[in-house]
N, C-alpha and C positions, 0 to 999 in steps of 0.2 A: 449177582454172582461177583463177589469182590475178587475172586481169583483172576478174572480177566484184567481188571485194572492193575492188580499187583504184577501180573505177568507182563503186561505192556510196559510197565516201568523198567522191569529187569531186562526185557528184550531190547528196549531202546538203548540201554547202556551196553549190552552185549554187541549189538549191531554197530554202535559207535566204535567199539574196540576193533571190530572187523574192518570198518572203514579206515581206521588209523593204520591198518596193515594191508592196504590195497584191496579191500573187500575179500579178504581171505575167508574161505568157507569155515564155518564154526562146526566142530565135531562134537563138542560137549559143553554144556553150561551146568555149573555146580552152584547150588544155592544152600544157604543155611536158613532154615525157617523155624522160627520160634513157635512152640506149641500154642501160645496164647493168640497167635495170628489166626488160628482156627481155619487153616487152609486145607481144603479137601484135595488131596494129592491127585485123585482121578480127574477132578474138574480142572485142576491146574495143568495136568498133562494134556487134557483135551484142549484147553485154551492155548497151550504152547503149540500143539499140532495144527490148530486152526489158524494160528498167527504167523507161522514160519514159512509156508510155501512162497516161492519166488523171492526168498531172502537168503542171505548167506547162512542162515541157521536151518535151512530146509534139511531134514534128515538128521539133525543133531540129536544127541541124547540129553535129556534133562534129568539131572540128579538132584534130589532134595535131601539134605541132611537135617534131621529134626533136632532142635535145641529144646531140651526140657525146661520147664518153667521153675524158677526159684524166686521166692518172695522173702523180704526182710521185714520182720515185725518191727514197727517203729516204736513200740513200747519196750519190749524186752530184748530186742536185737537178735532174736532167734531167726535162723534161715530155714525155710521149709518149702516143700513142693506144694503149691496151692491145690486145693480140691474144689471142684465146681459144685454149685454156682457161687458159694460163699467161701471166702478165705478166712479160716480161723487158725490162729497161731496155736500149735500144739503145746508150746511152752507156757503161755500165760492165758490163753483162751480168748484174747482180744481178736476182733475182726478187722480185716483189711491188711494193709501192708504196702511196701514199695517193691515193685518188680525189679529184680536184679538181672534176670535172664528169662528169655522165653517170648519176647515181643519183637525179636529181630526178623528182618528179611535182608539177608546179606548176599550179594553176588560174590561168591567165594572165588570162582575161577571161570574163565572162558578159554577153552582149548580150540586153537585154530589149526587147520590143516596146513602143512608146509607145501605150498603150491610149487616151489622151486624144486623140491625133491620128489614130488608126486606122492608123498605119504605124510602121515601125521607126525 
């Protein structure tokens, strides 16, 4: 399950941000996940829930924004959404291409509770 290793990487960074702010509780983590990462969102959520007890992220919401894939044909320079399992350019019919978008895993934001005000 590659979701667990991806989640651990993201969670490590989010907890580092929390530590930089006095271990402030995390209320939300927002990620941008490329379609080509093939992340199962249910497994990702399960890994998150299993990894966060006894951390500042316990009870936080995990939001995943999907980034659709776009590929550039290196022959005719058409940009197209790839179809699985083989990427064929609709412009020239050649196979393959260079990924422009869709392979990302980006920690977009970490929302911390404002402990001094007692609210977020």
